[in-house]
Legacy VTK file of the C-alpha trace (Angstrom):
# vtk DataFile Version 3.0
C-alpha trace
ASCII
DATASET POLYDATA
POINTS 161 float
-0.161 -0.703 -0.079
1.050 3.544 -1.072
2.027 5.863 1.398
-0.303 9.479 1.070
2.982 10.768 0.336
4.377 8.744 -2.556
0.721 8.718 -3.919
0.442 12.658 -4.633
1.437 13.405 -8.150
3.933 15.938 -8.687
3.607 19.411 -8.520
5.126 22.328 -10.899
6.829 24.527 -9.130
7.895 26.320 -11.479
7.573 26.756 -15.745
9.656 28.508 -18.266
8.176 28.302 -21.984
11.152 28.399 -23.996
14.962 27.278 -23.086
18.282 28.288 -25.469
21.244 27.343 -24.491
24.958 26.663 -25.996
27.892 24.169 -25.226
31.667 23.464 -25.420
32.925 19.529 -25.560
37.059 19.773 -24.959
38.266 17.586 -26.620
35.221 16.935 -29.348
32.505 14.141 -30.106
34.680 11.429 -33.014
34.108 9.015 -34.485
35.944 7.356 -32.067
34.502 7.007 -28.402
36.201 9.481 -26.030
36.138 10.924 -22.419
34.750 15.108 -22.761
34.410 17.595 -20.483
32.064 19.824 -21.280
30.750 24.196 -20.387
28.170 25.940 -21.482
25.441 28.526 -20.502
22.088 28.750 -21.595
18.502 31.205 -20.527
14.765 30.588 -20.007
12.353 32.881 -20.862
8.261 32.978 -19.462
9.033 31.465 -16.607
6.009 31.217 -14.223
5.755 29.826 -10.354
2.123 28.902 -9.112
1.909 30.948 -6.048
-0.112 28.313 -4.177
2.967 25.544 -4.837
5.985 27.678 -5.842
7.327 31.302 -5.889
6.011 34.467 -8.263
9.332 35.811 -7.278
11.264 33.621 -10.269
8.820 34.826 -12.945
10.165 36.403 -15.670
13.827 35.136 -17.080
16.197 33.411 -15.976
19.935 32.432 -16.964
22.166 28.951 -16.887
25.093 27.927 -16.482
26.372 23.971 -16.799
29.534 22.051 -16.737
30.226 18.091 -16.577
32.186 15.677 -18.145
31.535 12.514 -20.468
32.026 9.774 -22.804
31.293 8.476 -26.011
31.115 9.203 -29.666
29.274 10.361 -32.290
28.715 6.924 -34.201
27.796 5.286 -30.685
25.992 7.630 -28.539
27.234 10.006 -25.746
26.954 10.298 -22.205
27.442 13.217 -19.290
26.711 13.953 -16.108
26.715 17.770 -15.780
25.768 20.251 -12.819
23.196 23.932 -13.973
22.991 26.872 -11.400
20.275 28.266 -12.350
19.770 32.393 -11.573
15.934 32.945 -10.979
14.563 36.607 -11.939
14.513 37.594 -8.202
18.686 36.553 -8.588
17.982 33.493 -6.227
19.877 30.283 -7.624
18.976 26.964 -8.204
21.897 24.350 -8.366
20.903 21.364 -10.362
22.704 18.100 -11.192
22.097 15.149 -14.005
22.006 12.901 -16.442
22.314 14.182 -20.622
22.458 11.131 -23.030
22.581 11.168 -26.509
21.555 7.655 -28.757
21.955 7.107 -32.352
18.560 6.382 -33.482
18.290 5.178 -36.813
21.718 7.394 -37.701
19.874 10.512 -36.175
21.423 11.575 -32.090
18.704 12.222 -29.826
19.163 13.509 -26.518
17.077 12.892 -23.356
18.167 14.493 -19.746
17.052 14.362 -16.485
17.897 15.936 -13.266
17.364 17.096 -9.425
17.765 20.638 -7.904
19.890 19.415 -5.487
20.710 22.707 -3.135
18.994 26.463 -3.591
15.224 27.815 -4.705
13.594 24.281 -5.059
16.534 22.078 -3.316
14.838 17.689 -4.337
12.731 19.039 -7.137
13.202 17.459 -9.984
13.169 18.920 -13.924
11.351 17.910 -17.132
12.347 19.306 -20.296
12.263 18.430 -23.641
15.825 19.027 -25.251
16.501 19.508 -28.849
20.109 20.239 -29.931
21.662 20.800 -32.846
25.568 20.314 -34.503
27.260 20.060 -37.870
27.754 15.879 -38.298
30.478 16.546 -41.045
32.553 17.650 -38.143
32.335 14.135 -36.312
35.064 12.487 -38.867
37.352 15.824 -38.614
40.886 15.708 -36.246
38.820 17.902 -33.657
34.974 15.978 -33.369
31.753 18.432 -32.672
33.268 21.274 -30.184
29.752 23.081 -29.831
26.131 22.393 -29.545
22.958 24.911 -29.381
19.927 23.636 -28.348
16.551 24.070 -27.145
14.579 23.116 -24.471
10.825 23.669 -24.555
8.349 22.348 -21.692
10.873 23.098 -18.895
9.717 22.203 -15.464
10.522 22.346 -12.401
8.064 19.250 -10.534
8.252 18.528 -6.502
5.741 16.170 -4.727
LINES 1 162
161 0 1 2 3 4 5 6 7 8 9 10 11 12 13 14 15 16 17 18 19 20 21 22 23 24 25 26 27 28 29 30 31 32 33 34 35 36 37 38 39 40 41 42 43 44 45 46 47 48 49 50 51 52 53 54 55 56 57 58 59 60 61 62 63 64 65 66 67 68 69 70 71 72 73 74 75 76 77 78 79 80 81 82 83 84 85 86 87 88 89 90 91 92 93 94 95 96 97 98 99 100 101 102 103 104 105 106 107 108 109 110 111 112 113 114 115 116 117 118 119 120 121 122 123 124 125 126 127 128 129 130 131 132 133 134 135 136 137 138 139 140 141 142 143 144 145 146 147 148 149 150 151 152 153 154 155 156 157 158 159 160
């Protein structure tokens, strides 16, 4: 039998309409598996936090910095562990730790991510987002590889229980 707390559905603490980000990979992704580090920045727009479950003081736009490390290639896929620090409109911060994965499906890279807020505003919450990432696949065959990726996030939501 589920406890009352585990039976509750996740509640939106804040939702942002859109997000953009850009990050660098060192060394770049190539056709050979190898380890890499990543660093980058992002922006979240149209963030709204319900007054009952969240904190309307974070409403507006937010910025983010990210860093992490991982391994993989353009041909076999890749995964990375990352830390993101989000600075909300009211200058409060959320530190999130998570995993990003790139799988190759029928020759096309498909990205997923999962993260948890480990410190600061909304600590203990999880994040739901749909990432779309772009890079030049021809760079995979060069010695330097793919050193930069850009992307968007849709439906970026911080969820609490």
